[in-house]
C-alpha positions in Angstrom: -17.1 48.3 -39.9 -19.8 46.8 -42.1 -22.3 44.3 -40.6 -20.4 41.0 -40.6 -21.6 37.7 -42.1 -23.2 35.3 -39.6 -22.6 31.6 -40.3 -25.7 29.7 -39.0 -23.8 26.4 -38.7 -20.9 27.6 -36.6 -21.8 31.0 -35.2 -25.4 30.8 -34.0 -27.8 28.5 -32.2 -29.8 25.5 -33.4 -32.3 25.2 -30.5 -34.9 27.0 -32.7 -34.9 23.9 -35.0 -36.3 21.7 -32.2 -39.9 23.0 -31.9 -41.2 20.0 -29.9 -38.5 20.5 -27.3 -39.2 24.2 -27.1 -42.9 23.6 -26.6 -42.2 21.1 -23.8 -39.7 23.5 -22.2 -42.4 26.3 -22.2 -45.0 24.0 -20.7 -42.9 22.1 -18.1 -39.1 22.8 -17.9 -38.4 20.0 -15.5 -39.8 17.4 -17.9 -37.4 18.3 -20.7 -34.6 15.9 -21.5 -31.3 17.4 -22.9 -30.8 17.4 -26.6 -27.0 17.4 -26.4 -24.4 16.0 -24.0 -20.7 16.8 -23.9 -18.6 13.9 -22.6 -15.1 13.9 -21.1 -14.2 10.2 -21.2 -10.8 10.8 -19.7 -9.0 13.5 -17.6 -5.5 13.1 -19.0 -4.2 15.3 -21.8 -0.9 15.3 -23.6 -0.9 19.1 -24.2 -1.0 22.0 -21.8 -2.6 24.7 -24.0 -1.9 28.1 -22.3 -5.6 29.2 -22.8 -7.2 25.9 -21.7 -10.3 26.5 -19.6 -10.1 23.1 -18.1 -6.6 23.5 -16.6 -8.4 24.3 -13.3 -9.3 20.6 -13.2 -5.6 19.5 -13.2 -5.9 16.9 -16.0 -6.6 14.0 -13.5 -5.6 10.5 -14.3 -9.1 9.0 -14.4 -11.6 7.8 -16.9 -15.2 6.5 -17.1 -15.3 2.6 -17.2 -16.2 1.5 -20.7 -19.0 -0.7 -19.6 -20.6 2.1 -17.6 -20.2 4.6 -20.4 -21.8 2.3 -23.0 -24.6 1.5 -20.5 -25.2 5.2 -20.0 -25.5 5.7 -23.8 -27.8 2.8 -24.2 -30.0 4.3 -21.4 -30.1 7.6 -23.3 -31.4 5.8 -26.4 -34.0 3.9 -24.4 -35.2 7.0 -22.6 -35.8 8.7 -26.0 -37.7 5.7 -27.3 -40.0 5.9 -24.3 -40.7 9.7 -24.5 -44.2 10.4 -25.8 -42.9 13.1 -28.2 -39.6 11.3 -29.1 -37.6 13.9 -27.2 -34.2 13.0 -25.8 -30.5 13.1 -26.4 -29.7 13.2 -30.1 -26.0 14.1 -30.0 -22.8 13.5 -28.0 -19.6 15.3 -28.3 -16.4 13.8 -26.9 -14.1 16.5 -25.6 -13.9 17.7 -22.0 -11.1 18.2 -19.5 -8.7 15.8 -21.3 -7.7 14.6 -24.8 -10.5 12.2 -25.6 -8.5 10.0 -28.0 -6.3 9.0 -25.0 -9.4 7.0 -23.9 -8.5 3.6 -25.4 -12.1 2.4 -25.9 -13.3 5.6 -27.6 -13.7 4.1 -31.0 -15.9 1.3 -29.6 -18.0 3.8 -27.7 -18.5 5.9 -30.8 -19.6 2.8 -32.8 -22.1 1.8 -30.1 -23.5 5.3 -30.0 -24.2 5.1 -33.7 -26.0 1.7 -33.1 -28.1 3.5 -30.5 -29.2 6.1 -33.1 -27.3 9.0 -31.4 -24.9 11.2 -33.3 -21.2 11.5 -32.2 -18.7 14.2 -32.7 -15.1 14.7 -31.6 -13.1 17.7 -30.5 -9.4 16.7 -30.3 -5.9 18.0 -30.6 -5.6 15.4 -33.4 -2.4 13.7 -32.1 -4.5 10.5 -31.5 -6.2 10.4 -34.9 -4.2 7.3 -35.9 -5.4 4.9 -38.5 -6.0 2.4 -35.8 -8.5 4.8 -34.2 -10.0 6.2 -37.4 -10.7 2.8 -39.0 -13.5 1.9 -36.6 -14.5 5.4 -35.5 -14.6 7.5 -38.7 -17.7 5.8 -40.3 -19.8 6.8 -37.2 -18.7 10.4 -36.6 -20.7 13.4 -37.7 -17.7 15.7 -37.4 -14.2 16.1 -36.2 -12.9 19.4 -35.0 -9.1 19.6 -34.4 -7.8 22.3 -32.1 -4.9 23.9 -33.9 -4.1 27.2 -32.3 -1.4 28.6 -34.6 -0.4 28.7 -38.3 3.3 27.9 -37.7 5.1 25.1 -35.9 7.0 27.3 -33.5 4.0 29.2 -32.3 1.9 26.1 -32.1 4.5 24.3 -30.0 4.6 27.2 -27.5 0.9 27.7 -27.2 0.0 24.0 -27.0 3.1 23.1 -25.0 3.2 20.2 -27.4 5.9 17.7 -28.3 8.4 18.8 -30.9 6.9 16.5 -33.5 3.3 17.1 -32.8 2.8 19.8 -35.5 3.8 17.3 -38.2 1.9 14.5 -36.5 -1.5 16.3 -36.5 -1.3 17.3 -40.1 -0.3 13.8 -41.1 -3.2 12.4 -39.1 -5.8 14.9 -40.5 -4.6 14.2 -44.0 -5.1 10.5 -43.4 -8.6 11.1 -42.0 -9.5 13.0 -45.2 -8.0 10.3 -47.4 -9.9 7.5 -45.6 -13.2 9.5 -45.8 -12.7 10.0 -49.5 -11.8 6.4 -50.1 -14.7 4.9 -48.2 -17.3 7.6 -48.9 -17.9 8.5 -45.2 -19.9 11.7 -44.4 -17.8 12.9 -41.5 -17.0 16.6 -41.7 -13.4 17.3 -40.8 -12.2 20.7 -39.8 -10.0 22.6 -37.4 -10.4 25.7 -35.2 -8.2 28.3 -33.6 -8.7 30.6 -30.7 -7.6 34.2 -31.4 -4.9 35.3 -29.0 -3.9 38.9 -29.7 -1.4 39.5 -26.9 2.0 38.0 -26.2 1.9 36.9 -22.6 4.1 35.2 -19.9 3.4 31.7 -18.8 3.6 30.8 -15.1 7.3 29.7 -15.6 8.2 33.0 -17.1 8.4 31.9 -20.8 6.9 34.1 -23.5 3.8 32.7 -25.1 3.3 34.5 -28.5 0.1 35.9 -29.9 -1.3 33.8 -32.8 -3.9 36.0 -34.6 -1.6 37.0 -37.3 -1.1 33.4 -38.3 -4.7 32.7 -39.1 -4.1 32.9 -42.9 -1.2 30.5 -42.6 -3.4 28.1 -40.7 -6.3 28.4 -43.2 -3.9 27.7 -46.1 -2.5 24.6 -44.4 -6.0 23.3 -43.6 -7.0 23.8 -47.2 -3.9 22.1 -48.5 -4.6 19.1 -46.2 -8.1 18.7 -47.6 -10.1 19.9 -44.5 -13.6 21.1 -45.0 -13.3 24.3 -43.0 -11.3 26.3 -40.4 -13.1 28.1 -37.7 -11.6 31.2 -36.1 -13.1 32.2 -32.8 -12.5 34.4 -29.8 -11.1 33.4 -26.4 -13.4 32.8 -23.5 -12.2 33.3 -19.9 -13.1 30.6 -17.4 -13.7 32.6 -14.2 -12.4 29.7 -12.1 -9.0 29.4 -13.8 -6.5 31.7 -12.2 -3.7 30.6 -14.6 -5.6 31.6 -17.7 -6.9 34.7 -15.9 -3.3 35.8 -15.4 -2.3 35.1 -19.0 -5.3 36.3 -20.9 -7.9 37.8 -18.5 -7.3 41.4 -19.7 -7.3 40.5 -23.4 -9.6 42.7 -25.6 -10.4 42.6 -29.3 -11.7 46.1 -29.8 -8.4 47.5 -31.0 -8.0 44.7 -33.5 -11.3 44.8 -35.3 -10.1 46.7 -38.4 -7.1 44.3 -38.6 -9.5 41.3 -38.3 -11.7 42.8 -41.0 -8.8 43.1 -43.4 -7.6 39.6 -42.5 -11.0 38.1 -43.0 -11.1 39.6 -46.5 -8.0 37.7 -47.3 -9.3 34.5 -45.7 -12.5 34.6 -47.6 -10.5 34.4 -50.9 -9.6 30.8 -49.9 -13.3 29.8 -49.9 -14.5 27.4 -52.7 -16.9 24.6 -53.1 -14.9 22.3 -50.9 -13.4 24.6 -48.3 -14.8 27.4 -46.0 -13.2 29.8 -43.6 -15.6 30.7 -40.7 -14.6 33.9 -39.0 -16.9 33.9 -36.0 -17.8 37.6 -36.1 -21.0 37.1 -34.1 -19.1 35.6 -31.2 -16.2 38.1 -31.4 -18.5 41.1 -31.2 -20.5 39.5 -28.5 -17.3 39.0 -26.5 -16.8 42.8 -26.4 -20.4 43.7 -25.3 -20.5 45.0 -21.7 -23.4 42.8 -20.8 -25.5 39.9 -22.1 -28.8 40.3 -23.8 -30.4 37.9 -21.3 -30.7 38.1 -17.5 -30.8 34.4 -16.6 -29.3 31.2 -17.9 -32.4 29.3 -19.2 -30.4 26.6 -20.9 -29.1 25.1 -17.6 -30.1 22.5 -16.5 -32.4 22.0 -19.5 -31.0 21.7 -23.1 -27.7 20.1 -22.4 -25.4 18.4 -19.8 -21.8 17.6 -19.3 -20.5 14.2 -18.3 -17.2 14.5 -16.4 -14.4 11.9 -16.5 -15.3 10.8 -12.9 -18.9 10.0 -14.0 -20.4 13.2 -12.6 -23.3 14.7 -14.5 -22.8 18.5 -14.4 -25.4 21.0 -15.6 -22.9 23.3 -17.2 -19.4 22.5 -18.4 -18.2 26.0 -17.6 -18.9 25.4 -13.9 -17.5 21.9 -13.6 -15.2 22.9 -10.7 -18.2 24.2 -8.7 -20.1 21.5 -6.8 -23.3 23.6 -6.9 -23.6 22.4 -10.5 -23.2 18.7 -9.8 -26.4 16.7 -10.4 -25.3 13.1 -9.6 -22.9 10.4 -10.7 -23.6 7.7 -13.2 -21.4 5.3 -11.3 -24.1 4.9 -8.7 -27.3 6.3 -10.3 -29.1 5.9 -13.7 -29.3 9.0 -15.9 -33.1 8.9 -15.4 -32.6 9.1 -11.6 -30.2 12.0 -12.0 -32.0 14.1 -14.6 -35.5 13.7 -13.2 -34.4 13.6 -9.5 -34.9 16.0 -6.7 -31.4 17.4 -7.0 -32.1 18.7 -10.5 -35.5 20.1 -9.5 -33.7 22.1 -6.8 -31.0 23.2 -9.3 -33.7 24.7 -11.6 -34.7 26.9 -8.7 -31.1 27.7 -7.9 -30.5 28.9 -11.5 -33.4 31.3 -11.3 -31.4 33.3 -8.8 -27.9 32.6 -10.1 -25.9 35.7 -11.1 -24.7 35.1 -14.7 -22.2 37.9 -14.5 -20.0 35.2 -12.8 -20.3 33.0 -15.9 -17.8 32.6 -18.7 -18.4 34.9 -21.7 -19.5 33.3 -24.9 -20.1 30.0 -23.2 -21.4 27.0 -25.1 -25.0 27.9 -24.5 -24.7 31.7 -25.1 -26.7 31.9 -28.3 -29.1 29.2 -27.1 -29.8 31.4 -24.1 -30.5 34.4 -26.4 -33.1 32.4 -28.2 -34.7 31.0 -25.1 -34.8 34.4 -23.4 -36.5 35.9 -26.5 -39.0 33.1 -26.5 -39.7 33.5 -22.7 -40.0 37.3 -23.2 -42.6 36.8 -25.9 -44.6 34.4 -23.8 -44.7 36.9 -20.9 -46.0 39.6 -23.2 -48.8 37.2 -24.2 -49.1 33.5 -25.1 -50.3 34.4 -28.6 -46.9 35.9 -29.3 -45.1 32.6 -29.0 -44.4 30.8 -32.3 -44.7 27.2 -31.2 -43.3 25.8 -34.4 -40.3 26.8 -36.4 -40.4 25.6 -40.0 -37.4 26.8 -41.9 -36.9 26.1 -45.6 -33.9 23.9 -44.7 -32.1 22.8 -41.6 -28.5 23.7 -40.9 -25.9 21.0 -40.8 -25.4 19.2 -37.5 -28.7 20.5 -36.2 -28.6 18.2 -33.2 -25.4 19.8 -31.9 -27.2 22.8 -30.5 
């Protein structure tokens, strides 16, 4: 196959566009604050997607108290204001082990985040994108990404284990979001994504869960008709802690489908125009099939990002949130400053130097960030003069703070 297109907004890393952070990381890794934090405000979810990496957590009925979450965000803003180089958290994404829109105070939290000068984004199944939520939240969101893992109602309902009316609900909600954005001139980018599932499989109760890859064109057409900005088509990533998803999808391979994907992508690209884009994540798909990673250690953890769990625990990597070795401390009894620059994280940095990343999830959130950091560290070891301390591109990609 020909060399595929690489989309720098959706299928690459953005850490290279933060030169001051990179310089600090090279000089003193412990001193670096995260750029990006993923937040799971609530554990509950109204879907049970058959591929969900977070099913291992059990969708607990718990949430972060509003006052503590807002206090946490205000502290992040204050810490950035005190940093001599202006480094600190620049973006928050609400997603996590539950459906974030079930958190009743989410819109208020998003508005407060904007007042603190931090960007917010939302990954959601879109069932909760009601006008009541959108009215206060939409002005303050950088982007919304809806998880829609089929192009037809029947397949969607089986994969999401969704209510019978949810297919219609999500498209009505997304259409309303687009309508409100247009009416009020908001800048929020609104799109959807699908995980490519190439095998029919059996769920734990014996029911057949269909593949969805052949419905990508149907999904893209529906997204375009609704007025969305884009649809992202990406590969599955196996959570090594999730036995349920391992049973259903652990042996799934894409190598036998690449020619079909190439043909399908050709049809998908015909839908592109000035207002709509299909992003077929070739870079990530091909990376999924590689026998090994192009880096030997995870250099992004616990450095460039963090994960805030619905019980208040700060975790160094979302893919390991069921492993207590990655727990750094809880915001219910400590400040973020105490957690991030505390002895536990200092020890965790040493722990990660010897951690076997073959046990990690393929194509994790920080995969491409790790490739960039590994390349930078390799150059430094070959001679400090080889390190390009500043990166000055002609233009920045969109959503550059969501690394």
